[in-house]
N, C-alpha and C positions, 0 to 999 in steps of 0.2 A: 533074689533074696539070698539064696545059698552062695553064689559067687561073691557078694558083697559081703557076706559074713565070714568066708575064706579070705577074702582078700584083707579085710580089717585083722584077722588073725597073724593071716603073716606079716601084715606091717607091724603088730605088736611084738612078734616074735623078732623080726629085725631091728627095731628100737632096743629089744631086752639084750639082744647080742651087741648092738654098739654101744650101750652103757655098760656093758660087762667089760668090753675092751677099753673103754676110757674110763671105767671106773665112777663117773659122774655125769649128771645132765643137768645144766642150770636152764631155768624156764624163765622166758621173758614174756611179761603181760604189756603191750603196749597199744595204745589207741591209734585208729586209722589216721593216717596223714602224719603221724610223728615220726621221730628218727631214733634209730638204733645204735647204742656205742657199746662194744664190748673189748676187752683187752685180752689177746691169747700169749700168756707167757712160753718162751721157749728156751732153751739152752745155748749160752752164747757160745761154749765151746763146740757145740755141734753144729749150731745151724746160723752162725752170724753171717755166712757167705752164701746162704742157701735163697732160693726164691720160696716164698711163702704164697698161698691161696686161700680166697675164701669160698666155700663150696656149701651146696644146697644136696641135701640128701632126699631121693626120691623113690619110693617104693618099687622094687622090681627094676630099676633102672639104674645106670653108673650115674655117679655122682656128678652134677654141674658145677662147674668153675665158674663162678660168676666175677672173680676178679682176681688180678696175678701181679706179684710184683716183678720188676724186670732188672731191678741190679743185683748183682752177686760181689758187691766191691765190699761188704762189710759196713757203708757208710749209711746214715739213716736215708730212705727213700721213700718216695709218695707216688701212690697211681691212683686215677679215677675211673672207674670205667660206668658211664650213666649215675645211676644211683648209688651205686656202691665206691668205697675210699677206703683205700688201703695204707697204711704209712707204718713202715718197717724200721723199729728203732733198736738196733743192735746194743747199744750202750746201757739200755735200760732191760734188755731182752723182753720186749713186748712187741708184738703185731696188733697195732689199734685199727679196728672195725667200724666203719659205719655205713648204715643203709638209711636213705631219706625215704620221705613221703611214703610210708608204710601202706600196704593196702592188706585187705583181707587175704587174698590170694598169697601174700607173702608167708603165711604161717607154715610151719613146718620144721624140720631139722637143720642145724647147719654146723660147720665145724671148720676150724682154722688147721690147715696142713702144711707141711713142708713139702713142696711140690718138686717131683721129679719127672723126666721125661720117660726113662725106660723102666720105671719101676712102680709099684703102689707108692703111696705118699705116706709119710709119718703122720699122724694124726697128734694134734695138739688138743690137751684136756682142756677144758671139758666141753661136751656138745652144748649146742645151744638149742633150746625146744622154745621158738618163738609163736608164741600166739597175739596175734592181729585183732583187738576188738574194734568193731563197729561202733562210731560214736552214736549214741542214741538220740543227741539233738539233731545231728545232721539227717540221721533216718527220719526222725518225726518232722523235719522240714521239707523233705523230700516228698514223703506221703502227702503232705498238707498241701504243697504244690501239683502233685499229680492229682488230689481231689480238686482242688480249685478249677485246674486247666478241664477236669470232667464234667464240673458243672456248668463251664461256659459252654463248652462244645455242645451239650443237650439241654441247654435253654430253649424252651419253646419260644419260635419265634411270631408269638403272639404282638409283639408291638409294631412289628413289621406290617402283619396284615392291617391292623388298625389304621397307620398310616395311609397305606393303600386304598381303603374305604374313604377315608377322608378325602383324598385327593380326587379320586372319582366320582365322587357324588357330587350333582350338580348343584352349584352355587345360587341361592336366590338375592337378587340384588333389587332392594326397593329404591325406586328414582323419585326425587322430589319433583312435585309440579313446577313446571317452566314459570318463572315469576312474570308477570304481565308488565310491559315496557312502560305503563303507566305507574308503575311502583317503583322505577330506576329515578334516581336524581343525580345531578350533578353534584360532585362533593364540594362544600363551601360556598354555594351559590343558593341552595334551597328553591331550585326550581325544578318543577317536574318536567320530563321530556315530554308528557302529552300537552303541556301548557306552551310549548313554542309555537304552534300554529296560531293560536289566539295572540300571542304576543306579537308576531311578525303582522298578523291583520291589523293589531291596533297602530302598530308603529306606522304602515302603509297610510292607514285613515288620515294620522296624525300629520304625516307629509303633505298630502294632497290639500288638507284644511289649511296648513301653511302656505301653501303655494297660492290658493285660491285668494287668501287674506293680503297675500303679497300684491297679486295682481288687481283687486279691488281697491288696495291703497294706492297703487300707481294710477289707476284710472282717476279715480278722486281727486289726487294732486293734480292731474293733467286737467281735469275738469275745472277745477279752482283756478288755476293758471290761466286757462282759457277766459274764463269770465272777467278776473281783474285785467287782463290784456285788453279785450273788449271796451270796459269801461274807461280804460285810460286812453284810448285812443278814438272813443266816441263823440259824437256832437255835443 
């Protein structure tokens, strides 16, 4: 706790010294995911042919150069380094800076400088104190999704056990008694299968009677013809 308090105090002193050097600090409050746009004015007489840079100030460390212009011709120039974009416009004496897709971790102090290889940079006023605010809607949605996933992962598997019980339980199947062949009938004829034998017997008896009648009829005709013949040739 003592180290954290001392570190915070040193950071406040560091900011105060920078503010005193640059006279002013401009605060920027921007939501997470949005874009920062700032303009840094400079003297055309002194810095039209100089390289410009966008730096982040970190407590206790050397400033970090995030983007640096390349041209020193005095003509307008642009450079893009990842999420950082610089546009040097000497005719308007402005260095335009853009930071895209801001995150909470981007919060901090930033500055525009005239960059030199062999000496300390000239700081252009003002300093920019960037505060990136987390979107409350996205935070609520993230918390809701996390809660929903947690509920799914901890849901008791009662349904699975119930299904297993139903599958393993022996099933009782009620079989219908087999129908007697006497109850089966040929469709469209109305004749029971059990009556086929009786029908066959009736048919055979009829055939025998018809044959006997035929034989008797032939014998009778033969007898009549024989009698007529005898009478015709008799004395």
